[in-house]
C-alpha positions as CSV (number, residue, x, y, z in Angstrom):
1,M,72.5,-144.1,10.2
2,I,69.3,-142.1,9.8
3,S,66.7,-143.0,12.5
4,K,63.1,-143.4,11.9
5,R,62.5,-140.2,13.8
6,D,64.7,-138.2,11.4
7,N,62.8,-139.7,8.4
8,A,59.6,-138.4,9.8
9,L,60.6,-134.9,10.2
10,P,60.3,-133.8,6.5
11,F,56.7,-135.1,6.5
12,L,55.9,-132.7,9.5
13,V,57.2,-129.6,7.5
14,P,54.0,-129.0,5.2
15,A,51.7,-129.4,8.4
16,V,53.8,-126.9,10.3
17,I,53.9,-124.4,7.5
18,F,50.1,-124.8,6.9
19,T,49.4,-124.2,10.8
20,F,51.7,-121.2,10.7
21,L,50.1,-119.6,7.8
22,A,46.4,-120.5,8.7
23,E,46.6,-120.0,12.4
24,L,49.4,-118.0,13.8
25,V,49.8,-115.3,11.0
26,P,46.1,-114.3,11.3
27,V,46.2,-114.2,15.1
28,V,49.4,-112.0,15.1
29,Y,48.0,-109.7,12.5
30,T,44.6,-109.3,14.0
31,T,46.3,-108.5,17.3
32,Y,48.5,-106.0,15.6
33,L,45.4,-104.3,14.0
34,G,43.8,-104.1,17.4
35,F,46.3,-101.3,18.2
36,M,45.6,-99.5,15.0
37,E,43.0,-97.1,13.6
38,W,42.4,-98.2,10.0
39,N,39.5,-97.7,7.6
40,I,41.1,-99.8,4.8
41,I,41.5,-96.7,2.5
42,Q,44.0,-94.7,4.7
43,P,47.2,-96.2,6.1
44,P,46.8,-97.7,9.7
45,K,47.5,-95.4,12.5
46,W,48.8,-96.4,15.9
47,V,46.4,-95.6,18.7
48,G,47.5,-97.9,21.4
49,L,44.9,-99.3,23.7
50,S,42.2,-96.9,22.5
51,N,40.3,-99.7,20.6
52,Y,40.3,-101.9,23.7
53,F,39.0,-99.1,25.9
54,K,36.2,-98.5,23.3
55,V,35.2,-102.2,23.6
56,F,34.5,-101.7,27.4
57,S,33.2,-98.2,27.3
58,T,31.0,-97.8,24.2
59,P,27.4,-98.4,25.1
60,E,26.7,-100.5,22.0
61,L,29.6,-102.7,22.7
62,L,28.9,-103.0,26.4
63,N,25.3,-104.2,25.4
64,A,26.9,-106.6,23.1
65,L,29.1,-107.9,25.7
66,K,26.0,-108.3,28.1
67,N,24.1,-110.1,25.3
68,T,27.1,-112.5,24.7
69,A,27.0,-113.2,28.5
70,Y,23.3,-114.1,28.2
71,W,24.1,-116.4,25.2
72,I,26.8,-118.3,27.2
73,I,24.6,-118.7,30.3
74,G,21.5,-119.6,28.3
75,T,23.5,-122.2,26.4
76,L,25.0,-123.7,29.5
77,V,21.5,-123.9,31.3
78,F,19.2,-125.0,28.5
79,A,21.3,-126.5,25.7
80,V,23.6,-128.3,28.1
81,G,21.9,-128.6,31.5
82,L,18.4,-129.4,30.1
83,A,20.1,-132.0,27.7
84,L,21.8,-133.6,30.6
85,I,18.4,-133.9,32.4
86,I,16.5,-135.2,29.4
87,A,19.2,-137.6,28.5
88,T,19.2,-139.1,32.1
89,L,15.4,-139.6,31.8
90,L,15.6,-141.1,28.3
91,N,18.3,-143.5,29.3
92,R,15.8,-145.4,31.5
93,I,13.3,-146.1,28.8
94,R,13.3,-148.6,26.0
95,L,12.0,-146.4,23.2
96,K,14.8,-143.8,23.6
97,G,15.9,-144.3,20.0
98,I,12.8,-142.6,18.8
99,F,13.2,-139.6,21.0
100,K,16.8,-139.4,20.1
101,A,15.9,-139.1,16.3
102,I,13.2,-136.5,17.2
103,F,15.6,-134.3,19.3
104,F,18.5,-134.6,16.8
105,I,16.7,-133.6,13.7
106,P,17.1,-129.9,14.3
107,S,20.9,-130.4,14.9
108,T,21.1,-131.5,11.2
109,L,20.3,-128.0,10.2
110,S,22.9,-125.1,10.1
111,P,22.4,-122.2,12.4
112,T,21.6,-120.1,9.3
113,V,18.8,-122.4,8.1
114,A,17.3,-122.6,11.7
115,A,17.4,-118.8,11.9
116,V,15.6,-118.4,8.6
117,F,13.0,-120.9,9.6
118,W,12.2,-119.3,13.0
119,R,12.4,-115.8,11.5
120,R,9.6,-116.8,9.2
121,V,7.7,-118.3,12.0
122,L,8.0,-115.3,14.5
123,A,8.0,-112.4,12.2
124,S,5.5,-109.8,13.5
125,Q,3.7,-109.0,10.1
126,Q,4.1,-112.1,7.9
127,G,5.1,-114.9,10.3
128,A,3.3,-118.1,10.3
129,L,2.7,-117.8,14.1
130,V,0.7,-114.7,13.8
131,P,-2.4,-115.8,11.7
132,I,-2.6,-119.0,13.9
133,L,-2.8,-117.2,17.2
134,S,-5.0,-114.5,15.7
135,S,-7.5,-117.0,14.6
136,M,-7.7,-118.2,18.1
137,G,-8.4,-114.7,19.3
138,I,-4.9,-114.1,20.8
139,T,-3.3,-110.7,20.2
140,V,0.3,-111.1,19.3
141,E,2.8,-108.6,20.5
142,P,6.0,-108.1,18.4
143,I,8.6,-110.6,19.3
144,L,11.8,-110.2,17.1
145,T,11.4,-106.4,17.3
146,N,11.0,-106.3,21.0
147,P,14.4,-105.5,22.5
148,Q,13.3,-106.8,25.9
149,I,12.7,-110.4,24.8
150,N,14.3,-111.0,21.4
151,T,17.6,-112.1,22.7
152,F,16.0,-114.7,24.9
153,V,13.8,-115.9,22.0
154,M,16.9,-116.4,19.9
155,I,18.7,-118.2,22.7
156,G,15.5,-120.5,22.6
157,V,16.1,-121.0,18.8
158,W,19.7,-121.9,19.4
159,T,18.7,-124.4,22.1
160,W,16.2,-125.9,19.7
161,Q,18.9,-126.3,17.1
162,Y,21.9,-127.2,19.4
163,F,20.0,-129.3,22.0
164,G,20.0,-132.6,20.1
165,I,23.7,-133.1,19.6
166,N,24.3,-132.4,23.3
167,L,21.6,-135.0,24.2
168,I,23.2,-137.6,22.0
169,L,26.7,-137.0,23.5
170,F,25.2,-137.4,27.1
171,L,23.3,-140.6,26.1
172,V,26.5,-142.0,24.7
173,G,28.3,-141.2,28.0
174,L,25.4,-142.7,30.2
175,E,25.5,-145.8,28.1
176,T,29.2,-146.3,28.8
177,I,28.8,-146.1,32.6
178,P,29.1,-149.5,34.3
179,Q,26.0,-150.5,36.2
180,E,27.8,-152.2,39.1
181,P,28.6,-149.0,41.0
182,I,24.9,-147.8,40.6
183,E,23.5,-151.1,41.7
184,A,25.7,-151.2,44.7
185,A,24.7,-147.6,45.7
186,M,21.1,-148.5,45.4
187,I,21.6,-151.6,47.5
188,D,23.3,-149.4,50.2
189,G,20.1,-147.2,50.2
190,A,21.2,-144.3,47.9
191,N,18.2,-142.5,46.2
192,N,18.1,-141.3,42.7
193,W,19.5,-138.0,43.3
194,Q,22.5,-139.2,45.3
195,V,23.2,-141.8,42.6
196,F,23.1,-139.1,40.0
197,R,25.2,-136.6,42.0
198,Y,28.0,-138.9,43.4
199,I,28.2,-141.6,40.6
200,T,26.7,-140.6,37.3
201,L,28.0,-137.0,37.2
202,P,31.6,-137.9,38.1
203,L,31.7,-140.8,35.5
204,L,30.2,-138.3,32.9
205,Q,33.1,-135.8,33.3
206,P,34.9,-136.6,30.0
207,I,31.7,-136.1,28.0
208,T,30.7,-133.0,30.1
209,L,34.2,-131.6,29.4
210,L,33.6,-131.8,25.6
211,V,30.0,-130.5,25.7
212,V,30.6,-127.6,28.0
213,S,33.8,-126.4,26.2
214,N,32.0,-126.6,22.8
215,A,28.9,-124.7,24.3
216,I,31.1,-121.9,25.6
217,I,33.0,-121.5,22.4
218,N,30.0,-121.7,20.0
219,S,27.8,-119.3,22.1
220,A,30.7,-116.8,22.7
221,R,31.2,-116.4,18.9
222,M,27.5,-116.5,18.1
223,F,26.8,-114.7,14.9
224,D,24.5,-116.6,12.5
225,I,21.1,-116.5,14.5
226,P,21.2,-112.8,15.7
227,W,22.3,-111.6,12.3
228,V,20.0,-113.7,10.2
229,M,16.9,-113.2,12.3
230,I,17.1,-109.5,12.9
231,Q,20.6,-108.3,12.2
232,G,21.3,-107.5,15.8
233,G,18.3,-105.2,16.0
234,P,16.2,-103.3,16.6
235,G,18.9,-100.8,16.2
236,R,21.9,-102.6,17.9
237,A,19.8,-104.0,20.9
238,S,20.4,-107.8,20.4
239,E,23.9,-107.7,19.0
240,T,26.5,-110.1,20.3
241,L,30.2,-109.4,20.2
242,A,30.6,-111.4,17.0
243,V,27.9,-109.3,15.4
244,S,29.5,-106.2,16.6
245,L,32.8,-107.4,15.1
246,Y,31.1,-107.9,11.8
247,R,29.4,-104.5,11.9
248,E,32.4,-102.5,13.0
249,S,34.8,-104.2,10.5
250,F,32.9,-104.8,7.4
251,L,30.0,-102.2,7.5
252,L,31.5,-99.3,9.3
253,F,35.1,-100.1,8.3
254,H,36.6,-99.6,11.8
255,M,39.0,-102.4,11.2
256,G,41.0,-101.7,14.3
257,L,38.1,-101.7,16.6
258,G,36.8,-104.9,15.0
259,S,40.1,-106.6,15.4
260,A,40.2,-105.5,19.1
261,I,36.7,-107.1,19.5
262,A,38.0,-110.3,17.9
263,V,40.9,-110.4,20.3
264,C,38.6,-109.8,23.3
265,I,36.3,-112.6,22.2
266,S,39.3,-114.9,21.8
267,I,40.9,-114.0,25.3
268,M,37.4,-114.3,27.1
269,T,36.7,-117.7,25.5
270,L,40.1,-118.9,26.3
271,V,39.9,-117.7,30.0
272,V,36.5,-119.2,30.7
273,T,37.2,-122.4,28.8
274,Y,40.7,-122.9,30.4
275,R,39.5,-122.3,33.9
276,Y,36.8,-124.9,33.4
277,L,39.1,-127.4,31.6
278,L,41.8,-127.1,34.2
279,K,39.2,-127.7,37.1
280,L,37.6,-130.7,35.4
281,G,40.6,-132.0,33.9
282,G,42.4,-131.9,37.2
283,G,39.5,-133.9,38.7
284,I,39.7,-136.5,36.0
285,S,43.4,-136.9,36.3
286,R,43.0,-137.6,39.9
287,K,40.7,-140.5,39.3
């Protein structure tokens, strides 16, 4: 007699094959290329860990690593932390639906569209911001071409575009929190900060888990905004690791080095996210 479990196995085969071809094969092949020197024209040449040493020794790639760290920190502080604060404040007012719509509108745009929009606003020569400020007698210094500030300006663009969806997720989490513990704490004399710290935040952990993990993954592989706005320039000053991956692989044809960068991005994202998920997930499971 054939059990229901045996009958289900043939239906899993297409999904297993698709996962193997779409996920595992590219990962294995990219990892393999990371140990090679390959310019597409000539056959791959084994170079061992040379490409990985270049990732952490080449000045341009070290700068890209630093910029990627800025993106991750900036996303967690502004797109996540600020969204949590604003969501907590909005949750107490009646007209929060209007603010939800206003903040969520930029999230309906793709990062590419958001980058094109803000590039036209902030461009030094023909940007929309320049004539407005000039008419007010304000001298405008270059923004996107200034390597000292352009990364932080682009992080601001990403915050503007990504902030709304985090805000909505936090508001959904806040609306599902039962009011009884909060009311009991207020009766016992807890102030607003104590209620937020010891009741609201722990009960928001499942939503926080989702938001923070998505923020780390998306910011670690950030490509669209720095590439569309200024192509990682001036020079390579504002490159992220994802932009360096694209430049090394498809513009300079250093496929081995590009593959090594891809592997490093994946490992760093996995390590950071796993440590956070393990810590937060363990806290959830104990409750």
